[in-house]
N, C-alpha and C positions, 0 to 999 in steps of 0.2 A: 891514502885511501884504500881500505880493505877488500877483498874481492872473493867468491865462492867459485871454487874449479869443480864442476858437475861431471861424475864419471857414473858408467855404468857398467859392472861386471869387469871392474878395474880399469877401464878404456876411458880417457877423458874426452868427454864430448864440446867441452866449451866453456869457458872461463867469464866471468861477468863481474865488472869492476862496480863496488857499491857508491853510484856517485850521486844518486839521489836520498832526499830524507827520507821516502820511504820506497821500498821496490817489493811489489808483489810477486806471488809465485803460484802458479796453477796450472790445470790443463787448458784453461780457455785462452785463446790467443791475445786478448787484451790484457794478460799479465807483463810484467818485465822480464819473468823469467817464464820460459814456458816447457812445462814437460807433457809432452803429448804420451799419455800413461793411463790407464783406468784404474791404475792404484793410486793415483793422485786425485784429489779433488778440484774442481774450477778453480775455486778462490782457496787455495791449498793453507797458505801460510803467509806472511809478510815481516820483509824486516827492515828495521826503523833504524837510522842512524841520527846519532845525538852528539855532532863533533869527534871524540875519538873512541865513541862506545857504541856498539851495533847489538841489537835484541831482536829475537826472532820469536814471535808469536804465533802460533796454530790457531787457524780460525774456524773451528770445530769442523776438524776434517774428517772424511769417513776410516781414513787407514791411519789416522795419528801424524805426530813430526816427534821423532828423535834425536836426541843429541847424545853420540856416544854410547848409543843403547838403550839409552834412558828416553821414556816416554816425557816431555814437557810441555805445556800451557805455553808459557812464556820465559825467556830465559835470555840473558846476556851472553854473548858469545864472546870466547876467548880465541886466542891464536891456535891454529891448527884444530880446531874442533870439528867434527867430521858429523854433518847432520845429514839422517836416513830419511829420506820420503819413497815409501815403496822399496824397489830394489835402486833406486838412485841414492847416490851419497854426493853432499857436496860440501865439501873438505873449507873450513874460513881461514884464509892465511890475513891476520891482520897488520897493522904498521910496523914497521923492523925501524927500531929506534936507531936515529942518525944526528951528526952534528947541526943539524937545521929542523930537528924533528922533535917538539915538547910533546911527551908523553904526560896521561892524567897521571896522579899517585893518590891513593889514599893515603889520609895518615894511620901510623900503625897505632896510636893512641885511639880509642872509642872518642867520637864528636859528642857535643853533649845530645840528649835528647834523642840518641839514635841517628844523628843529623850528621852525614859525612861531608868531607868535603876536601879539597885539593890541598897538597902542601904548599907552603909560599915559594915564588919564585923571587931570586934575589932580581933586582935590575925591574919590577913591575914599572911600566909606564913608559920604557922604552920605545924607540919605534917600531910601529910594526910592519908587514910586507906593505910597498906601496909610499914609504914615507908617513904615514898618518900614527901621530904618536896619543895614547891614549892616558888620562888620568889613573890612577890606581882607585880600584872600587873595592869595598867593603859592604860585607852582610853584618847587621846586628842583629840579635833575638832580641825581641821587645816583650815575650810573655813565658810564660811556663817558666818550670826548673832551671832553664837554663839563660833566661832574661838578662841581658846584659852581656853577654859573650857576642864577643866581634872577631872575624877574619876577614882575612885578606885575601882577593880572589888575584892569586900571583899566577896561576896556571891559565892556557888556552881555554880550558873545560873544569868546570868545578859542577859537581855534584850534588846535589842536595837532598834531602827527604827521607821516608822512612823504606827502605825494600820491602816490598812485598803491599806496601800502603799505596805510598805516591812519592813519587822522584821525578825532577825536573835537573835539568842541566843550564848553566850559565855559560854561555859563550863568548869570549873576546874577539870580536871581529876588529878590522879596519875601521868600518864605520861606526863601531859601538858595542853595547852588551847585548845578549840575546837571550831572552829565557825561552827554553824549548820543555814542553812534556815530554817526560818519558816513559810513566809507567804509574798505573791507577785508572780505575774506573772515573776520577771525577779530576778534572783539569784544575791547575793553580791558579790562583788569584792574585791582580794585580790592582792593588788600591779598593779592593774589593769584587773586582768585577772579573769573574772566571774570563778566561782565555777564549777567544772565540777561534783559533788556528793552533797547530800545533808550538806554533814559534809568536814572539812579540819583544818588541825594543825594549829594553830598559833605561830609565831616567832618574838622573840624580832626586832622593826622595821620595821614590816608589816603595811602596811595601807587599811585599810579595806575603802569600799567604799558602801554606805546603802543610797537608796533615793535620791540621790544626796551630801550627806553628806559624807565626810573625814575623817578619825580618824584613827592617830597615834597608835599601839599598842606595849607598851613598858613591860618587865620586871624590875623591881626596885630590881637589888641585891645587 
């Protein structure tokens, strides 16, 4: 999991592990990360974790949220990014690659219709931690110019969508596959019904709709 190292004037104050799907940051005491300073709004920003991805969103704060000196509204964090809120700096430390860790990798070639997905992982369908074994899952585009395109979901986390419009992730867990809303004012829909929460389990034959594109989720048994 990633973490934030919070510092003021070069002195580290605390380190926070990003273990929750959503981590709130602000001056009010009910936030997950509390920074008691008048330059920080009561509800200043929120960090959202989706698999190996971490996004930070400014919540219309008074003084803004900056990443590496640039004001942002919402942005994915990269390893070693520095989030600046008032005089405070929060350095993001992402996952370090290791033999027991699979990182999400985007394809170098552009995906159809602006959709990005992860590179296939040899041996998908192998036992997951805890001994569970999942069948290989695939996504097949049903409409638009990319209709008929099919991709295997070989990584632990696969991101789909159009950045800046609507993005979701599909995470392979020991208990099954889960769809998570990542970016966009509207939530993705499954079988015609928008997600009621940020995450929802996926089942064989489900039709996901995201940014106007319909995709069939299938399990290859």
